[in-house]
C-alpha positions, 0 to 999 in steps of 0.5 A, a space after each residue: 490508492 484506489 488501485 492498491 485497495 482494489 488489488 489487495 481486496 481482489 486477493 482477499 486481503 482487504 482490511 489488512 493494512 492502514 495509512 500511517 505516518 505522513 500519509 495518515 497525517 496528510 489524509 487527516 488534515 486534508 480529508 484525503 491523501 495528498 494528490 501530489 505525494 509520490 509515496 504512501 506509508 502503509 502498515 500491513 499485516 504479515 499476510 500482506 507483506 508475505 504476498 507483496 514479497 512474492 516475485 510475481 506480485 512485485 512484477 504485477 505491481 511494477 507493470 502498474 507503476 508501483 514498487 514495494 519495499 519493507 522495513 520491518 524491524 
């Protein structure tokens, strides 16, 4: 999560996302995000989603071991 936080902050998108669902529950219960989790649930602003949907952004995240998909209904 530190990488993702730094990554979005470096693009001027700090504070435009938050933990939700199981990730937020685990963080609340344990005081931190669970170390063994393989995914993290975020709610994001439209600006962050637009930025993450750019092919160049997806490639940069992929190089660092991350993938992105959105389910915005």
